[in-house]
PDB file of N, CA, C and O in Angstrom:
ATOM      1  N   MET A   1    -106.118  64.146 -39.730  1.00  0.00           N
ATOM      2  CA  MET A   1    -104.711  64.312 -39.960  1.00  0.00           C
ATOM      3  C   MET A   1    -104.501  64.785 -41.407  1.00  0.00           C
ATOM      4  O   MET A   1    -105.191  64.322 -42.315  1.00  0.00           O
ATOM      5  N   PHE A   2    -103.571  65.682 -41.616  1.00  0.00           N
ATOM      6  CA  PHE A   2    -103.279  66.213 -42.940  1.00  0.00           C
ATOM      7  C   PHE A   2    -102.108  65.457 -43.553  1.00  0.00           C
ATOM      8  O   PHE A   2    -101.164  65.075 -42.862  1.00  0.00           O
ATOM      9  N   HIS A   3    -102.190  65.251 -44.856  1.00  0.00           N
ATOM     10  CA  HIS A   3    -101.133  64.545 -45.567  1.00  0.00           C
ATOM     11  C   HIS A   3    -100.489  65.491 -46.563  1.00  0.00           C
ATOM     12  O   HIS A   3    -101.168  66.321 -47.168  1.00  0.00           O
ATOM     13  N   SER A   4     -99.181  65.369 -46.735  1.00  0.00           N
ATOM     14  CA  SER A   4     -98.501  66.227 -47.698  1.00  0.00           C
ATOM     15  C   SER A   4     -98.389  65.562 -49.067  1.00  0.00           C
ATOM     16  O   SER A   4     -98.162  66.250 -50.062  1.00  0.00           O
ATOM     17  N   GLY A   5     -98.541  64.251 -49.139  1.00  0.00           N
ATOM     18  CA  GLY A   5     -98.444  63.534 -50.405  1.00  0.00           C
ATOM     19  C   GLY A   5     -99.814  63.119 -50.903  1.00  0.00           C
ATOM     20  O   GLY A   5    -100.828  63.419 -50.274  1.00  0.00           O
ATOM     21  N   PRO A   6     -99.843  62.423 -52.041  1.00  0.00           N
ATOM     22  CA  PRO A   6    -101.133  61.970 -52.567  1.00  0.00           C
ATOM     23  C   PRO A   6    -101.770  60.916 -51.655  1.00  0.00           C
ATOM     24  O   PRO A   6    -101.083  60.134 -50.997  1.00  0.00           O
ATOM     25  N   CYS A   7    -103.061  60.925 -51.641  1.00  0.00           N
ATOM     26  CA  CYS A   7    -103.829  59.989 -50.828  1.00  0.00           C
ATOM     27  C   CYS A   7    -103.720  58.586 -51.426  1.00  0.00           C
ATOM     28  O   CYS A   7    -104.009  58.379 -52.604  1.00  0.00           O
ATOM     29  N   SER A   8    -103.304  57.638 -50.610  1.00  0.00           N
ATOM     30  CA  SER A   8    -103.190  56.269 -51.115  1.00  0.00           C
ATOM     31  C   SER A   8    -104.566  55.610 -51.187  1.00  0.00           C
ATOM     32  O   SER A   8    -104.751  54.627 -51.904  1.00  0.00           O
ATOM     33  N   HIS A   9    -105.521  56.150 -50.449  1.00  0.00           N
ATOM     34  CA  HIS A   9    -106.863  55.564 -50.450  1.00  0.00           C
ATOM     35  C   HIS A   9    -107.561  55.764 -51.802  1.00  0.00           C
ATOM     36  O   HIS A   9    -108.266  54.871 -52.273  1.00  0.00           O
ATOM     37  N   CYS A  10    -107.367  56.929 -52.424  1.00  0.00           N
ATOM     38  CA  CYS A  10    -108.004  57.200 -53.718  1.00  0.00           C
ATOM     39  C   CYS A  10    -106.983  57.130 -54.851  1.00  0.00           C
ATOM     40  O   CYS A  10    -107.264  57.573 -55.965  1.00  0.00           O
ATOM     41  N   HIS A  11    -105.809  56.580 -54.579  1.00  0.00           N
ATOM     42  CA  HIS A  11    -104.730  56.450 -55.562  1.00  0.00           C
ATOM     43  C   HIS A  11    -104.259  57.805 -56.065  1.00  0.00           C
ATOM     44  O   HIS A  11    -103.740  57.906 -57.177  1.00  0.00           O
ATOM     45  N   GLY A  12    -104.434  58.842 -55.263  1.00  0.00           N
ATOM     46  CA  GLY A  12    -103.958  60.176 -55.609  1.00  0.00           C
ATOM     47  C   GLY A  12    -104.793  60.899 -56.642  1.00  0.00           C
ATOM     48  O   GLY A  12    -104.354  61.919 -57.172  1.00  0.00           O
ATOM     49  N   THR A  13    -105.986  60.406 -56.946  1.00  0.00           N
ATOM     50  CA  THR A  13    -106.804  61.028 -57.990  1.00  0.00           C
ATOM     51  C   THR A  13    -107.883  61.957 -57.448  1.00  0.00           C
ATOM     52  O   THR A  13    -108.324  62.865 -58.152  1.00  0.00           O
ATOM     53  N   GLY A  14    -108.307  61.744 -56.223  1.00  0.00           N
ATOM     54  CA  GLY A  14    -109.394  62.526 -55.662  1.00  0.00           C
ATOM     55  C   GLY A  14    -110.754  61.930 -55.951  1.00  0.00           C
ATOM     56  O   GLY A  14    -111.770  62.481 -55.528  1.00  0.00           O
ATOM     57  N   TYR A  15    -110.796  60.811 -56.665  1.00  0.00           N
ATOM     58  CA  TYR A  15    -112.059  60.150 -56.963  1.00  0.00           C
ATOM     59  C   TYR A  15    -112.281  59.000 -55.990  1.00  0.00           C
ATOM     60  O   TYR A  15    -111.380  58.196 -55.749  1.00  0.00           O
ATOM     61  N   ALA A  16    -113.482  58.930 -55.436  1.00  0.00           N
ATOM     62  CA  ALA A  16    -113.857  57.843 -54.539  1.00  0.00           C
ATOM     63  C   ALA A  16    -115.350  57.590 -54.711  1.00  0.00           C
ATOM     64  O   ALA A  16    -116.058  58.388 -55.326  1.00  0.00           O
ATOM     65  N   THR A  17    -115.815  56.484 -54.167  1.00  0.00           N
ATOM     66  CA  THR A  17    -117.241  56.190 -54.236  1.00  0.00           C
ATOM     67  C   THR A  17    -117.989  57.104 -53.271  1.00  0.00           C
ATOM     68  O   THR A  17    -117.368  57.822 -52.487  1.00  0.00           O
ATOM     69  N   LYS A  18    -119.305  57.078 -53.326  1.00  0.00           N
ATOM     70  CA  LYS A  18    -120.113  57.949 -52.467  1.00  0.00           C
ATOM     71  C   LYS A  18    -119.884  57.667 -50.986  1.00  0.00           C
ATOM     72  O   LYS A  18    -119.997  58.573 -50.160  1.00  0.00           O
ATOM     73  N   ASP A  19    -119.564  56.420 -50.641  1.00  0.00           N
ATOM     74  CA  ASP A  19    -119.319  56.099 -49.235  1.00  0.00           C
ATOM     75  C   ASP A  19    -117.855  56.302 -48.832  1.00  0.00           C
ATOM     76  O   ASP A  19    -117.475  55.963 -47.712  1.00  0.00           O
ATOM     77  N   GLY A  20    -117.028  56.852 -49.735  1.00  0.00           N
ATOM     78  CA  GLY A  20    -115.652  57.180 -49.407  1.00  0.00           C
ATOM     79  C   GLY A  20    -114.645  56.076 -49.685  1.00  0.00           C
ATOM     80  O   GLY A  20    -113.450  56.245 -49.443  1.00  0.00           O
ATOM     81  N   GLU A  21    -115.123  54.953 -50.189  1.00  0.00           N
ATOM     82  CA  GLU A  21    -114.211  53.852 -50.501  1.00  0.00           C
ATOM     83  C   GLU A  21    -113.473  54.127 -51.798  1.00  0.00           C
ATOM     84  O   GLU A  21    -113.946  54.884 -52.646  1.00  0.00           O
ATOM     85  N   ALA A  22    -112.318  53.512 -51.944  1.00  0.00           N
ATOM     86  CA  ALA A  22    -111.515  53.667 -53.161  1.00  0.00           C
ATOM     87  C   ALA A  22    -112.213  52.970 -54.328  1.00  0.00           C
ATOM     88  O   ALA A  22    -112.818  51.911 -54.160  1.00  0.00           O
ATOM     89  N   LEU A  23    -112.120  53.573 -55.502  1.00  0.00           N
ATOM     90  CA  LEU A  23    -112.671  52.952 -56.703  1.00  0.00           C
ATOM     91  C   LEU A  23    -111.749  51.838 -57.175  1.00  0.00           C
ATOM     92  O   LEU A  23    -110.533  51.925 -57.001  1.00  0.00           O
ATOM     93  N   PRO A  24    -112.312  50.796 -57.769  1.00  0.00           N
ATOM     94  CA  PRO A  24    -111.451  49.789 -58.391  1.00  0.00           C
ATOM     95  C   PRO A  24    -110.653  50.441 -59.522  1.00  0.00           C
ATOM     96  O   PRO A  24    -111.143  51.356 -60.184  1.00  0.00           O
ATOM     97  N   LEU A  25    -109.438  49.976 -59.738  1.00  0.00           N
ATOM     98  CA  LEU A  25    -108.576  50.598 -60.749  1.00  0.00           C
ATOM     99  C   LEU A  25    -109.208  50.605 -62.133  1.00  0.00           C
ATOM    100  O   LEU A  25    -109.009  51.554 -62.892  1.00  0.00           O
ATOM    101  N   GLU A  26    -109.963  49.569 -62.479  1.00  0.00           N
ATOM    102  CA  GLU A  26    -110.612  49.530 -63.796  1.00  0.00           C
ATOM    103  C   GLU A  26    -111.587  50.686 -63.955  1.00  0.00           C
ATOM    104  O   GLU A  26    -111.626  51.333 -65.001  1.00  0.00           O
ATOM    105  N   ASP A  27    -112.377  50.945 -62.911  1.00  0.00           N
ATOM    106  CA  ASP A  27    -113.331  52.053 -62.958  1.00  0.00           C
ATOM    107  C   ASP A  27    -112.612  53.392 -62.947  1.00  0.00           C
ATOM    108  O   ASP A  27    -113.035  54.339 -63.609  1.00  0.00           O
ATOM    109  N   LEU A  28    -111.536  53.463 -62.200  1.00  0.00           N
ATOM    110  CA  LEU A  28    -110.757  54.687 -62.106  1.00  0.00           C
ATOM    111  C   LEU A  28    -110.149  55.057 -63.453  1.00  0.00           C
ATOM    112  O   LEU A  28    -110.155  56.225 -63.842  1.00  0.00           O
ATOM    113  N   ILE A  29    -109.630  54.073 -64.156  1.00  0.00           N
ATOM    114  CA  ILE A  29    -109.043  54.319 -65.480  1.00  0.00           C
ATOM    115  C   ILE A  29    -110.105  54.812 -66.446  1.00  0.00           C
ATOM    116  O   ILE A  29    -109.862  55.743 -67.214  1.00  0.00           O
ATOM    117  N   ALA A  30    -111.274  54.200 -66.416  1.00  0.00           N
ATOM    118  CA  ALA A  30    -112.354  54.627 -67.305  1.00  0.00           C
ATOM    119  C   ALA A  30    -112.796  56.053 -66.977  1.00  0.00           C
ATOM    120  O   ALA A  30    -113.066  56.840 -67.884  1.00  0.00           O
ATOM    121  N   MET A  31    -112.873  56.392 -65.687  1.00  0.00           N
ATOM    122  CA  MET A  31    -113.306  57.727 -65.283  1.00  0.00           C
ATOM    123  C   MET A  31    -112.278  58.783 -65.694  1.00  0.00           C
ATOM    124  O   MET A  31    -112.645  59.849 -66.187  1.00  0.00           O
ATOM    125  N   ILE A  32    -111.005  58.490 -65.493  1.00  0.00           N
ATOM    126  CA  ILE A  32    -109.956  59.446 -65.861  1.00  0.00           C
ATOM    127  C   ILE A  32    -109.893  59.615 -67.375  1.00  0.00           C
ATOM    128  O   ILE A  32    -109.681  60.727 -67.860  1.00  0.00           O
ATOM    129  N   SER A  33    -110.072  58.541 -68.122  1.00  0.00           N
ATOM    130  CA  SER A  33    -110.071  58.632 -69.587  1.00  0.00           C
ATOM    131  C   SER A  33    -111.231  59.482 -70.087  1.00  0.00           C
ATOM    132  O   SER A  33    -111.068  60.285 -71.006  1.00  0.00           O
ATOM    133  N   ALA A  34    -112.397  59.305 -69.487  1.00  0.00           N
ATOM    134  CA  ALA A  34    -113.557  60.106 -69.884  1.00  0.00           C
ATOM    135  C   ALA A  34    -113.312  61.582 -69.575  1.00  0.00           C
ATOM    136  O   ALA A  34    -113.673  62.451 -70.369  1.00  0.00           O
ATOM    137  N   ARG A  35    -112.700  61.867 -68.424  1.00  0.00           N
ATOM    138  CA  ARG A  35    -112.396  63.249 -68.050  1.00  0.00           C
ATOM    139  C   ARG A  35    -111.394  63.862 -69.019  1.00  0.00           C
ATOM    140  O   ARG A  35    -111.540  65.014 -69.427  1.00  0.00           O
ATOM    141  N   ARG A  36    -110.370  63.085 -69.387  1.00  0.00           N
ATOM    142  CA  ARG A  36    -109.368  63.557 -70.345  1.00  0.00           C
ATOM    143  C   ARG A  36    -110.023  63.874 -71.695  1.00  0.00           C
ATOM    144  O   ARG A  36    -109.727  64.902 -72.304  1.00  0.00           O
ATOM    145  N   ASN A  37    -110.896  63.008 -72.151  1.00  0.00           N
ATOM    146  CA  ASN A  37    -111.572  63.233 -73.427  1.00  0.00           C
ATOM    147  C   ASN A  37    -112.449  64.482 -73.380  1.00  0.00           C
ATOM    148  O   ASN A  37    -112.535  65.224 -74.358  1.00  0.00           O
ATOM    149  N   GLU A  38    -113.094  64.706 -72.248  1.00  0.00           N
ATOM    150  CA  GLU A  38    -113.921  65.906 -72.076  1.00  0.00           C
ATOM    151  C   GLU A  38    -113.060  67.165 -72.163  1.00  0.00           C
ATOM    152  O   GLU A  38    -113.431  68.126 -72.837  1.00  0.00           O
ATOM    153  N   TRP A  39    -111.914  67.160 -71.485  1.00  0.00           N
ATOM    154  CA  TRP A  39    -111.023  68.322 -71.524  1.00  0.00           C
ATOM    155  C   TRP A  39    -110.441  68.533 -72.911  1.00  0.00           C
ATOM    156  O   TRP A  39    -110.294  69.678 -73.339  1.00  0.00           O
ATOM    157  N   ARG A  40    -110.105  67.469 -73.625  1.00  0.00           N
ATOM    158  CA  ARG A  40    -109.602  67.602 -75.002  1.00  0.00           C
ATOM    159  C   ARG A  40    -110.649  68.244 -75.905  1.00  0.00           C
ATOM    160  O   ARG A  40    -110.336  69.118 -76.713  1.00  0.00           O
ATOM    161  N   GLN A  41    -111.899  67.800 -75.759  1.00  0.00           N
ATOM    162  CA  GLN A  41    -112.972  68.355 -76.572  1.00  0.00           C
ATOM    163  C   GLN A  41    -113.146  69.842 -76.277  1.00  0.00           C
ATOM    164  O   GLN A  41    -113.325  70.636 -77.201  1.00  0.00           O
ATOM    165  N   ARG A  42    -113.097  70.223 -75.017  1.00  0.00           N
ATOM    166  CA  ARG A  42    -113.209  71.654 -74.663  1.00  0.00           C
ATOM    167  C   ARG A  42    -112.045  72.453 -75.230  1.00  0.00           C
ATOM    168  O   ARG A  42    -112.231  73.579 -75.692  1.00  0.00           O
ATOM    169  N   TYR A  43    -110.844  71.880 -75.198  1.00  0.00           N
ATOM    170  CA  TYR A  43    -109.656  72.547 -75.727  1.00  0.00           C
ATOM    171  C   TYR A  43    -109.798  72.790 -77.225  1.00  0.00           C
ATOM    172  O   TYR A  43    -109.534  73.891 -77.707  1.00  0.00           O
ATOM    173  N   TYR A  44    -110.213  71.769 -77.954  1.00  0.00           N
ATOM    174  CA  TYR A  44    -110.371  71.927 -79.403  1.00  0.00           C
ATOM    175  C   TYR A  44    -111.482  72.909 -79.744  1.00  0.00           C
ATOM    176  O   TYR A  44    -111.353  73.663 -80.708  1.00  0.00           O
ATOM    177  N   GLN A  45    -112.566  72.920 -78.980  1.00  0.00           N
ATOM    178  CA  GLN A  45    -113.628  73.895 -79.198  1.00  0.00           C
ATOM    179  C   GLN A  45    -113.121  75.300 -78.937  1.00  0.00           C
ATOM    180  O   GLN A  45    -113.456  76.234 -79.666  1.00  0.00           O
ATOM    181  N   LEU A  46    -112.315  75.452 -77.899  1.00  0.00           N
ATOM    182  CA  LEU A  46    -111.764  76.760 -77.572  1.00  0.00           C
ATOM    183  C   LEU A  46    -110.855  77.259 -78.690  1.00  0.00           C
ATOM    184  O   LEU A  46    -110.903  78.435 -79.053  1.00  0.00           O
ATOM    185  N   LEU A  47    -110.027  76.369 -79.237  1.00  0.00           N
ATOM    186  CA  LEU A  47    -109.120  76.781 -80.309  1.00  0.00           C
ATOM    187  C   LEU A  47    -109.867  77.180 -81.586  1.00  0.00           C
ATOM    188  O   LEU A  47    -109.347  77.940 -82.402  1.00  0.00           O
ATOM    189  N   HIS A  48    -111.069  76.671 -81.750  1.00  0.00           N
ATOM    190  CA  HIS A  48    -111.849  77.028 -82.934  1.00  0.00           C
ATOM    191  C   HIS A  48    -112.723  78.259 -82.720  1.00  0.00           C
ATOM    192  O   HIS A  48    -113.443  78.672 -83.630  1.00  0.00           O
ATOM    193  N   THR A  49    -112.667  78.845 -81.534  1.00  0.00           N
ATOM    194  CA  THR A  49    -113.378  80.087 -81.265  1.00  0.00           C
ATOM    195  C   THR A  49    -112.611  81.219 -81.940  1.00  0.00           C
ATOM    196  O   THR A  49    -111.394  81.311 -81.776  1.00  0.00           O
ATOM    197  N   PRO A  50    -113.286  82.079 -82.690  1.00  0.00           N
ATOM    198  CA  PRO A  50    -112.581  83.152 -83.407  1.00  0.00           C
ATOM    199  C   PRO A  50    -111.742  84.017 -82.470  1.00  0.00           C
ATOM    200  O   PRO A  50    -112.222  84.487 -81.439  1.00  0.00           O
ATOM    201  N   GLY A  51    -110.491  84.216 -82.846  1.00  0.00           N
ATOM    202  CA  GLY A  51    -109.584  85.084 -82.117  1.00  0.00           C
ATOM    203  C   GLY A  51    -108.750  84.410 -81.048  1.00  0.00           C
ATOM    204  O   GLY A  51    -107.736  84.965 -80.626  1.00  0.00           O
ATOM    205  N   VAL A  52    -109.146  83.235 -80.599  1.00  0.00           N
ATOM    206  CA  VAL A  52    -108.429  82.581 -79.506  1.00  0.00           C
ATOM    207  C   VAL A  52    -107.060  82.099 -79.978  1.00  0.00           C
ATOM    208  O   VAL A  52    -106.063  82.313 -79.288  1.00  0.00           O
ATOM    209  N   ARG A  53    -106.996  81.461 -81.126  1.00  0.00           N
ATOM    210  CA  ARG A  53    -105.717  80.953 -81.627  1.00  0.00           C
ATOM    211  C   ARG A  53    -104.738  82.101 -81.835  1.00  0.00           C
ATOM    212  O   ARG A  53    -103.561  81.983 -81.493  1.00  0.00           O
ATOM    213  N   GLU A  54    -105.213  83.203 -82.389  1.00  0.00           N
ATOM    214  CA  GLU A  54    -104.344  84.362 -82.624  1.00  0.00           C
ATOM    215  C   GLU A  54    -103.848  84.936 -81.296  1.00  0.00           C
ATOM    216  O   GLU A  54    -102.682  85.313 -81.179  1.00  0.00           O
ATOM    217  N   ALA A  55    -104.724  85.001 -80.305  1.00  0.00           N
ATOM    218  CA  ALA A  55    -104.336  85.514 -78.998  1.00  0.00           C
ATOM    219  C   ALA A  55    -103.307  84.595 -78.344  1.00  0.00           C
ATOM    220  O   ALA A  55    -102.359  85.076 -77.723  1.00  0.00           O
ATOM    221  N   ALA A  56    -103.481  83.284 -78.475  1.00  0.00           N
ATOM    222  CA  ALA A  56    -102.523  82.337 -77.908  1.00  0.00           C
ATOM    223  C   ALA A  56    -101.166  82.456 -78.594  1.00  0.00           C
ATOM    224  O   ALA A  56    -100.129  82.398 -77.933  1.00  0.00           O
ATOM    225  N   GLU A  57    -101.167  82.623 -79.919  1.00  0.00           N
ATOM    226  CA  GLU A  57     -99.913  82.785 -80.649  1.00  0.00           C
ATOM    227  C   GLU A  57     -99.224  84.095 -80.278  1.00  0.00           C
ATOM    228  O   GLU A  57     -97.999  84.136 -80.165  1.00  0.00           O
ATOM    229  N   ALA A  58     -99.990  85.157 -80.089  1.00  0.00           N
ATOM    230  CA  ALA A  58     -99.416  86.443 -79.681  1.00  0.00           C
ATOM    231  C   ALA A  58     -98.813  86.336 -78.282  1.00  0.00           C
ATOM    232  O   ALA A  58     -97.748  86.894 -78.018  1.00  0.00           O
ATOM    233  N   HIS A  59     -99.485  85.630 -77.401  1.00  0.00           N
ATOM    234  CA  HIS A  59     -98.961  85.438 -76.048  1.00  0.00           C
ATOM    235  C   HIS A  59     -97.659  84.633 -76.093  1.00  0.00           C
ATOM    236  O   HIS A  59     -96.691  84.980 -75.417  1.00  0.00           O
ATOM    237  N   ALA A  60     -97.635  83.569 -76.883  1.00  0.00           N
ATOM    238  CA  ALA A  60     -96.426  82.758 -77.001  1.00  0.00           C
ATOM    239  C   ALA A  60     -95.272  83.587 -77.560  1.00  0.00           C
ATOM    240  O   ALA A  60     -94.133  83.444 -77.115  1.00  0.00           O
ATOM    241  N   GLU A  61     -95.558  84.443 -78.521  1.00  0.00           N
ATOM    242  CA  GLU A  61     -94.516  85.298 -79.099  1.00  0.00           C
ATOM    243  C   GLU A  61     -93.980  86.278 -78.053  1.00  0.00           C
ATOM    244  O   GLU A  61     -92.775  86.524 -77.991  1.00  0.00           O
ATOM    245  N   ARG A  62     -94.873  86.837 -77.231  1.00  0.00           N
ATOM    246  CA  ARG A  62     -94.425  87.731 -76.159  1.00  0.00           C
ATOM    247  C   ARG A  62     -93.541  86.982 -75.161  1.00  0.00           C
ATOM    248  O   ARG A  62     -92.544  87.522 -74.682  1.00  0.00           O
ATOM    249  N   GLN A  63     -93.906  85.748 -74.853  1.00  0.00           N
ATOM    250  CA  GLN A  63     -93.097  84.950 -73.927  1.00  0.00           C
ATOM    251  C   GLN A  63     -91.725  84.642 -74.517  1.00  0.00           C
ATOM    252  O   GLN A  63     -90.720  84.691 -73.808  1.00  0.00           O
ATOM    253  N   ARG A  64     -91.676  84.324 -75.813  1.00  0.00           N
ATOM    254  CA  ARG A  64     -90.391  84.066 -76.474  1.00  0.00           C
ATOM    255  C   ARG A  64     -89.531  85.327 -76.469  1.00  0.00           C
ATOM    256  O   ARG A  64     -88.328  85.254 -76.219  1.00  0.00           O
ATOM    257  N   ALA A  65     -90.134  86.480 -76.741  1.00  0.00           N
ATOM    258  CA  ALA A  65     -89.389  87.734 -76.749  1.00  0.00           C
ATOM    259  C   ALA A  65     -88.872  88.052 -75.350  1.00  0.00           C
ATOM    260  O   ALA A  65     -87.743  88.520 -75.198  1.00  0.00           O
ATOM    261  N   LYS A  66     -89.681  87.804 -74.338  1.00  0.00           N
ATOM    262  CA  LYS A  66     -89.265  88.041 -72.957  1.00  0.00           C
ATOM    263  C   LYS A  66     -88.093  87.132 -72.595  1.00  0.00           C
ATOM    264  O   LYS A  66     -87.129  87.582 -71.976  1.00  0.00           O
ATOM    265  N   ALA A  67     -88.169  85.858 -72.977  1.00  0.00           N
ATOM    266  CA  ALA A  67     -87.081  84.923 -72.695  1.00  0.00           C
ATOM    267  C   ALA A  67     -85.817  85.342 -73.430  1.00  0.00           C
ATOM    268  O   ALA A  67     -84.715  85.225 -72.894  1.00  0.00           O
ATOM    269  N   HIS A  68     -85.975  85.831 -74.662  1.00  0.00           N
ATOM    270  CA  HIS A  68     -84.820  86.274 -75.439  1.00  0.00           C
ATOM    271  C   HIS A  68     -84.182  87.492 -74.791  1.00  0.00           C
ATOM    272  O   HIS A  68     -82.956  87.595 -74.743  1.00  0.00           O
ATOM    273  N   ASP A  69     -84.988  88.407 -74.297  1.00  0.00           N
ATOM    274  CA  ASP A  69     -84.471  89.606 -73.637  1.00  0.00           C
ATOM    275  C   ASP A  69     -83.730  89.267 -72.343  1.00  0.00           C
ATOM    276  O   ASP A  69     -82.771  89.949 -71.980  1.00  0.00           O
ATOM    277  N   GLN A  70     -84.163  88.234 -71.660  1.00  0.00           N
ATOM    278  CA  GLN A  70     -83.554  87.855 -70.397  1.00  0.00           C
ATOM    279  C   GLN A  70     -82.333  86.954 -70.579  1.00  0.00           C
ATOM    280  O   GLN A  70     -81.563  86.755 -69.639  1.00  0.00           O
ATOM    281  N   ALA A  71     -82.154  86.411 -71.782  1.00  0.00           N
ATOM    282  CA  ALA A  71     -81.062  85.474 -72.032  1.00  0.00           C
ATOM    283  C   ALA A  71     -79.754  86.234 -72.231  1.00  0.00           C
ATOM    284  O   ALA A  71     -79.742  87.383 -72.671  1.00  0.00           O
ATOM    285  N   MET A  72     -78.665  85.567 -71.900  1.00  0.00           N
ATOM    286  CA  MET A  72     -77.350  86.182 -72.066  1.00  0.00           C
ATOM    287  C   MET A  72     -76.380  85.155 -72.636  1.00  0.00           C
ATOM    288  O   MET A  72     -76.440  83.974 -72.292  1.00  0.00           O
ATOM    289  N   GLY A  73     -75.495  85.606 -73.500  1.00  0.00           N
ATOM    290  CA  GLY A  73     -74.359  84.807 -73.934  1.00  0.00           C
ATOM    291  C   GLY A  73     -74.681  83.663 -74.864  1.00  0.00           C
ATOM    292  O   GLY A  73     -75.790  83.529 -75.380  1.00  0.00           O
ATOM    293  N   TYR A  74     -73.669  82.849 -75.055  1.00  0.00           N
ATOM    294  CA  TYR A  74     -73.738  81.707 -75.965  1.00  0.00           C
ATOM    295  C   TYR A  74     -74.777  80.703 -75.501  1.00  0.00           C
ATOM    296  O   TYR A  74     -74.824  80.360 -74.319  1.00  0.00           O
ATOM    297  N   GLY A  75     -75.606  80.230 -76.413  1.00  0.00           N
ATOM    298  CA  GLY A  75     -76.579  79.192 -76.088  1.00  0.00           C
ATOM    299  C   GLY A  75     -77.761  79.681 -75.278  1.00  0.00           C
ATOM    300  O   GLY A  75     -78.473  78.879 -74.675  1.00  0.00           O
ATOM    301  N   MET A  76     -77.978  80.963 -75.256  1.00  0.00           N
ATOM    302  CA  MET A  76     -79.128  81.534 -74.547  1.00  0.00           C
ATOM    303  C   MET A  76     -79.117  81.174 -73.049  1.00  0.00           C
ATOM    304  O   MET A  76     -80.176  81.006 -72.444  1.00  0.00           O
ATOM    305  N   GLY A  77     -77.935  81.058 -72.462  1.00  0.00           N
ATOM    306  CA  GLY A  77     -77.822  80.729 -71.050  1.00  0.00           C
ATOM    307  C   GLY A  77     -78.327  81.866 -70.177  1.00  0.00           C
ATOM    308  O   GLY A  77     -78.209  83.037 -70.537  1.00  0.00           O
ATOM    309  N   LYS A  78     -78.873  81.525 -69.060  1.00  0.00           N
ATOM    310  CA  LYS A  78     -79.386  82.525 -68.118  1.00  0.00           C
ATOM    311  C   LYS A  78     -78.297  82.916 -67.134  1.00  0.00           C
ATOM    312  O   LYS A  78     -77.509  82.070 -66.713  1.00  0.00           O
ATOM    313  N   TYR A  79     -78.246  84.162 -66.771  1.00  0.00           N
ATOM    314  CA  TYR A  79     -77.308  84.618 -65.761  1.00  0.00           C
ATOM    315  C   TYR A  79     -77.729  84.082 -64.415  1.00  0.00           C
ATOM    316  O   TYR A  79     -78.869  84.286 -63.997  1.00  0.00           O
ATOM    317  N   SER A  80     -76.828  83.396 -63.724  1.00  0.00           N
ATOM    318  CA  SER A  80     -77.191  82.795 -62.438  1.00  0.00           C
ATOM    319  C   SER A  80     -76.505  83.479 -61.266  1.00  0.00           C
ATOM    320  O   SER A  80     -76.687  83.058 -60.124  1.00  0.00           O
ATOM    321  N   GLY A  81     -75.727  84.517 -61.515  1.00  0.00           N
ATOM    322  CA  GLY A  81     -75.096  85.249 -60.434  1.00  0.00           C
ATOM    323  C   GLY A  81     -73.753  84.703 -60.010  1.00  0.00           C
ATOM    324  O   GLY A  81     -73.175  85.182 -59.034  1.00  0.00           O
ATOM    325  N   ASP A  82     -73.245  83.719 -60.713  1.00  0.00           N
ATOM    326  CA  ASP A  82     -71.931  83.142 -60.367  1.00  0.00           C
ATOM    327  C   ASP A  82     -70.816  84.032 -60.828  1.00  0.00           C
ATOM    328  O   ASP A  82     -69.645  83.710 -60.625  1.00  0.00           O
TER     329      ASP A  82
END
């Protein structure tokens, strides 16, 4: 059977033991924290790669310019067709 919401068996994380049982919450918290720390470390390493920070800033500037071009009127409100 397919579910449209998060799995209550794995607490919506996708992590389970090898036999498919739900992990205890204490173990789950430790696993998610370790995963978060791994992703943070990769993010910081990526930002220290030459040229990446400049490319990210250029992309953000293009997005701001695009939003400014699409904005209309007082307070940068978007036209909604009303």
